[in-house]
N, C-alpha and C positions, 0 to 999 in steps of 0.2 A: 504494500500500500504506500503510495507516495505521501510523504509528509509535507505539509504546506508551511511556509514561513509565517511566523507570527505577525500580527498587524503592526506591532511596534518595532520589530527588528527588520533591518534591511534584508533583501532577498539573499545577498551574498553571504550572510551568516549561516545559511542553511545548506551550504554546498558540501559535497564530498570530494569534488575535483574542481580546482580553480587554476586556470592557465592564464598567465599574464605575459603578453608581448614575447611569446616564445619564438626562438630562432635557432636553427641548426645549420651549420655550414660544414661541408666535407671538402677536403683538398683532393683534387683530381690531377694525377700525374700522367703526362704524355708518355714518358719512358721510365723504366725501373730505376735508371741511374739518377733521375731527377729527385727521387725520394732521398737518396743519400746526399745529394747536393743541398737539399733543403735542410737536412739535419746538420751538415757541417759548415756550409758557406756563411750563413748569417753570423756564426760565432767568429769565423776568421775575418769577416768584413768588420765586425765590431772591434776586434783587436787592431785592425788596420785603420780604424776610424772611417771606413767607407759606408756609403748608404746601403742598407739591406736590400736584397733582391729576392723575389719569390720565384720559385721554380715549379709552381703549380698554379692551376686556376681554381677558383672557388665555385662550388656548387651549393646553392642555398636550397636545402630540402624543405625548410620551414622559414617563414618570414612573418613576424609580428602576429602570431596566432594567439588569440585570446578568447576564452569562453568559460562559462561556469556550468557545472552539472550538479543538480540537486539530488538528494537521496531518493531512490526508487525510480529514477528515469531510465528508460531504455533508449539509448542514443545510437542511431546508425551513422557511420562515417563513410562517405562514398567519394569517389574521385577516380580519374583515370590512373593508369600505372605511372608511378613517379610523382604523384601529386603530393606525397608526404605523409600518407596515412599510417604506414607501418612505423615510420620514424617517430611520429607523434605518439603512438601507443607505446613504443619502447621507452620514450622519455617519461611518459606518465607512469609506467610500471617500474621505472627505476633501473632498467638494464642499459640505458644509454644516457649520457649527459648532454645537456643543451649547450649551445654556444652563448646564448644570452636569454634573458627572461626567467620566469619562475613557474614552477608547478607545485601546488600544495594539494595533498590528498589526505583524507581522513578515513581510516579504517583499513582492514586487511584486504590486500589486492591479490586476486588470483588471475593469472594471465596465461592464455593459450595463444602465443604469438606466432609460432611457426612449428611445422612438423619436426619433432626431434629436440626442441629446446627443453632443457631441464631434465632430460633423461640420460642416464649413463648406459650406453648400449651393451656394456658387459654385465650389467646387473639384471636380475630377473625383474619381471613386472612387480612382484611383491616388494622386492627391495627398493625399486624406484618409487613405489607408493610411499614407503616410509621416508625415503630421501626427500621427496617433494613435500610431503607433509611437514617434515622438520624445517625445511626452508621457508614454508609458509607460516611457521610459528607454532605448530602443534607439538605437544609432547608425545612420547610413545604411547602412553595410556589413551590419549585422545584419538590417535590414529587407530589403535586397537578397536575402539568403539565404532569407528567409521569404516573399518576395512571391509566388512561384509557388504555394506551398502555400495562402496566403491566397486568391489569385484562384481556385484550383481549388475550394476549399471553398465560397466564395461563389457560384460558378457563375452569374455574371451576364453572361458573354460579353463582347461589345464595349462594353457599358455601363460597364465599368471605366474607360474613358477619356471618359465623359460626365459633366457636372456632376450631382452627386447630387440637385439640386433637380428633376431630371427622373425620378427613381426612383419606383417604386411603393413602398408601405410594406413589401411583402415583400422587394423588392430591397434596401431600406435596411437591414432587420434582418439579411439574409443577410451583407452586407458588414460590418456592425458586429460581429456575432458572430464572423465569420471572423477579424477583426483581434484581438479580445479572446482568442479561444481558441487562436490559432496562435502566440502569443508566449511560450507556456509560463509562465503566471503561477503564483505561489505561492498566490494567492487569486483565485478567480473569483466575481464577484457578478452575478447575473442577476435583474432585476426585471420579470417579466411580459412583457418585450418579445417573447419567442418566441411569444406567443399570436397574433401577426399573421402568422407564417409558415405555409406549407402543412404538411400532415401529414408528407410525406416529409422536408422540411427539419427539422421538429421532431425527428423520429426521428434524423436525422443529427446534430443538435446534442446530443441526449442521449447518443448513442453516443460523441461526442467528449468529453463531460463524464465519461463512464465511464472513458475512456482517461486523461484528466487526473487523475481520482481515483486510478487505479491507479499513477500516477507520483508521488502524494503531494500533489496540488493540493487545497486546501481549497475547497469550493464552497458558496455560500449562494444559495438559490433562493427567491424570493418568487413565489407563484403562487396563483391561485384554483382551480387544477386539483388537487384532492386525490388524484386518480388518479395524477398524476405524482409527488406527494409519497410516496404509498404504494409506488410502484414503484422510485423512485430514491434517496430519502433514507434515511439510517440514523439520523437524529435529527430531531426536529421541535420547533419553538418556536411556541407559540400566543400571539398578542398580542390584547389586547382593551382598548380605551380607553387605549392607551399603556402598558399594563402587561403583563408576562409572566404569563400564567395557567397555562401548562404548558410544561415543558422536559424532554423525555424521549426515550429511545431506543425506547420503545414507540410507534411511529409511528401504529399503528392507534388507540390510545387517544387520541392527540393529535388525530387527524382527527375522531374521534367528539366530542371536546370542542368542536372548531370547528363541526361540523355542528349540534350541539345549540344552540350560541350563536347560530347563524344562523336557527334556526327562528322565534323571536319576531319577527324583523325582516322576514320574508317578507310581501310585500303580499298582502292577502286576494284569493283567487281563487275563482271558481266552479269547484270542483275535484271530481273523481270520487273523490278519496282521503279525503274528510272522514269523520269518524266520527259526526257528528251525524245524527239520524234526521229524515227528512222525514215529513210527514203521509202516511199510507198511502193512495195514490189507489185508487179503486175502479172507475174507468172508463178505457177506452182513451184518451179525449180528455185526461184528466188525466195519464195516463202519457206520452202524446205531448208534452204541454206541458213536463213535466219533462225529457224527452229533448232537446227543443229548447233548453231554458234552461240546463241544467247540463252543463258540460264542463270539462276541464282546460285553462284558458286559457293557462297558462304553457307547456304542451307543444304547444299548437296542435292539440288533439284534434279528430279528424274523427269525427262520430257520426251514424249513420243506422240505419234499420230501421222496421218497421211500427208498433212501439210497443205491441203487444198485451201484451208483457211487456218489462221493461227491467232492465238491471243498474244498480240504484239507486246503489250505491257498492261500492268494493273496499277492503279493508284487507289490508295485507301485514304479516305477523308473523314473528318468529323462532319456532323450535320451542318455546321456553319461554313463549311468549305475549307477548313484548315487541313493541310496535308498531314498524314500520319507521321511523316518524317520530322515535321516541326514539333509535334506533340505526341510522342510514341507511346503514351499510356492512355488507355481508353477506360473511362469509368463504366462500371457495370450498368447496363440499361441505356447507355448513351447512344444517340443515333450515329450510325456508321454508313458511309457510302462506299460501295465497291464500284470503281469506274474502270471498265474494261475497254481497251483499244483493240479492235478486231480488224484484221486485214484478210481479204479474200481474193483469190485469183479468178473466181467465176461466181455465177449466181448459184446459191445453195439454199434449198428449201428445207423446211422442218428441222431447224437447228435448235439444239438444246445447249445452253450455257449454264454450267453448274458451278457452285462455289461451296466449300465446306471448311470446317475447322476440326483440328484434332489436337490431342496432346502430343508431346514430343515422341512418345512411343504409344501406339494404340490406334484403335479405330476412330472414325469420324464421330464427333459429338454433336455436330450440327451441320446441316446442309440444305440447300434449296436450289431451284433452277427456274427458268422462265416458264417451262411447261407446268410445273407444280403451281406456279403463281397464276396460271391461266392466261399466259401471254405468248401465243405462237410467234416464231421469229424466222424470217427469211433474210439472208444477207446477199448483197450485190457485190460485184467486183469493186475493189478499192478498199476504203477504210470506213469504219463506223464506230460509234461509241455507245456502249450499253452501260447503264447505271442500275445497280441494285441498292435500295435503301432498306435498312433493317435496324432493329434494336435487339441486342442480345443480352439476356439475363444470365450472364456467365460469371462464375466466381473468380476470384483473383488467381492469376497465373499466366504463364506464357502458352500461346497456342499457335500452331502452324496453319497457314492458309493454303488451301489447295483449290485449283479450278480446272475445268475441262470443257472443251468444245467438241460437240459431236453432231451427227445428223442421222436421220432415219429415212430409209427407202423401203417402205413396206415393213417387214419384220427385221430387216437388216440394219444394224447400227454400225456406222463408220466413225471411228475415233479420228477427229481432225487434229486436235492438239490438247494433250493432257499435260498439266504442269503440277507436280507434287514434290515438295511444297514450293510455292511461288513467293511467299512472304511470311512474316511472323508478326503476331499481335500480342500485346501484353494488356491484360485486363486488371483493373483494381476495383475492389468493392470495399465499402467502409466498415465491414465486419467480417469476421472469420466464419465460414460455413463449411459444412461437410459436403463433399461431392462437387459436381461441376456446375449445376444450375443454381443461380442465385435467386431464390424465391423465399424471402423472409416471411415468417408466419405472423399472423395477428393473434393476439391473446385476449380472450374474453373470460372473465371469471364472474360467476354468479353464486350467491349464497343460497343454501337450501338444505333440506334434511339429507343426511348422509354425506355431505360434502365437508 
């Protein structure tokens, strides 16, 4: 349960983490010999009364970072690679010193910073539990009381008495998280390490973090999974180039800031989701060449069909016309427009254009087409645009978008262009729900006998 500051005391008196003007600079050497020069030459120049010279350049991992975290908050920290996230957590947890600025923490800190940190690979899992517990300030008797809970949570069986150097990455992180989460820390710091665990264990970890939060534990999570941030964090900090660019309880807004910042850094792909127009092909051979050449490489798109007509590209828009690329998170139930650009080499009758969504692995969870909507479609040579408008009551998560173009001649179906997957959508809902469909219940209670 989050504790609120008193009316008379300033909010800063209720903090468990306070970061003030934090900065961290690392020297970067171009050649190994420069490191030795940097160590020796300034001393020699000082003796010779010469001006000192640097043999390295400076990389500022953090610059003037300031924020305060109150007890019981779950704070997601996101940013592109190299933004300074891990450096920040290392300084907060005390494993790295800062160049300038201050960090003040109140309470026992448990930190899962990276795979392998804090474990001796020659020790058994049991021995490492006691080693880590001691480092975290527990006596042997206290670890004895918690050991059964730690072993049960890690669920690695007899491997608990084997050297951890024999563990898989999943077993490693299971035991590491179990130790950190089962000692009842005041502050829990997790840096992307859970990404190596299986889905079941990740769910188990997040439920444990929810229980810790309810007991007043402050949690800092660094992750590239914005879905996890949307679902679990009640505050989000966005870092870019070592600076805080957003710090807000509007988690969705922070995720959008992060996603927009990531767009320019994406590697160019032959992608189906581009908005640029290709030269309009006029022959089946030209269309087939486009079909073979253009696909969403990032998603591993599988594309096939005769090529008499193709889905040249797909744009996904918000109901107000905003492109999905500009705001890549869709609220559950928000209006979506699928805009298809179709190119045909000849007149084709009885066309069916379908679109569907699926999870990363699994069958389609939603789909529809123009025939199902009662709208017959014939296409002519050249290009046309077809738009589908829909509201999808889907729970939070990432979903793949698939589409297909076909036609019917009697009972015979011809696949013209199938694209699976062509794009990806991320949905966000304001509350956690079980399953895929977001359909909140309404509760009515009436008094009466037997109730």
